[in-house]
C-alpha positions, 0 to 999 in steps of 0.5 A: 500500500502506498500513502501519498500525504501532504501535512501542514507544518506549524508555519503554514507550509505544506510538507509532502511525503509518501509512505511505502512498505509496512505501515506498522514497521520500523520507520526509515525516512529517505531523502531524495537527491538533487533534483528529486522528489518523494516518488521513489517507486511506481508501486509499493516497495516489496523489499521494505514490506518484506523487511517490516520497514515503514519507508517514508520519503519526503519532498524537501521545500520547493520540490514536489508538493512541498512549499518552498522555505525562503533562504533555508539552510541544510539544517532547517529541513531537520526541523520539518522532519522533527515536526513530522515525527511528532505528527506521526507519533514516531519517537525512534527512526533511521534516516537515509539520504541518496546523493544530494540527500545525504547532507540532510540525513547527516543534518538530522542525525546531528540535530536529533541524535536522541531519536535517530537510530542510524544514518545512511549515506548512499552515493552521497557527496562530501563537503566540497573543498573551497566550495568546488566540486571534485575535479573527477566528478563527471562534467555533467554533474560538476557543471551544475554546481559551477553554474549555480555558483557563478552563473545561476541565471544560466543554470535556471535557463537550462533547467527550465528547458529541461522542464519544458521538454518533460512537460511538452515532449516526454518521448524526447526527454526519455530518449535523451535519458536513455542515450546520454549515458557516456559519462556513466559507468557500465552498471549505471549505463545499463540501468539508465538505458532501460525504458522502464527506468527512463519512464520513471525518471520522466515522472520523478523529474516532472514531480521534482520541477513541479513548483519550478526550478528555482529550488534546484538552483538555490540548493546547488548553491548551498553545496558550494558553501559551508554546510552549516555544521561539522559532519564529524560531530555526528554521534549516531552510527553511520552506514556509508554505501558507495559504488567504486565506479560512481562518476556522478559522486566520485568515491575518493572524497567519500573514502576520506570522509569515512576515515574521519567519521568516528561512528561510520561503517564503510560499504564500498561496492566494487564495479558499481556506480551511483544508482545502488538502490536500483539493484534489489539485493543492494537495496535490501542490504542498505535497509537491513543496515538501518533497521532498528 
């Protein structure tokens, strides 16, 4: 069973989330990448259900059906999650962040160490050195951050073109998703060249840009600044999951990050790339590592 819900926060903003898996199971909050949305599956997630996990995926402010929060920080979203937990009567849970969502999982673990059981960082990014993305990050990804920092108006223009393609020429968008894969490793390329995955990306990204592209630009800028907290101060057990061949978020900075995090366990997967959660067995292992 899938539950798609919008909850009104105390400040009047709407926060949108979707529940998958076992509604009576152990809660794990999952945070999407940049850009992204709460929509993670076309149907209920059989892995979450089989493991007795209540998977709660949340639209960040300005994405999907969640209202924007002007001038927000990475830490601000943790307050939304805390309020949502109170509404759902959840007192103990884990968090996971995929790609650009990793910083939000880390922020929750830092600010709510008494209620967060574990923190999962999946295909995540480490804080940028001097505000610049790693040089070995694929240019397609690296340029997003460079443009956000130097020419945000140009990034906004490019994203609006992508949004228009999604809305007006969906077949062309899907074709582009399936063909523009040269910058990916072999395992990621095989995933993105499947028509069913391109179809889901169409839905997922359409939802991400539902309220416009401004939030994507603003959030990319945040990654080029000080995160607002020291990730080394997290005292919650951290599970790092990363593919050794990831080109969108290269592994080297994550290896360094894992070495300085006192409560981390590193799970580096050989010959795999960015889209670890698309592989059923890996997804199962990730959820098991965060369960209870």
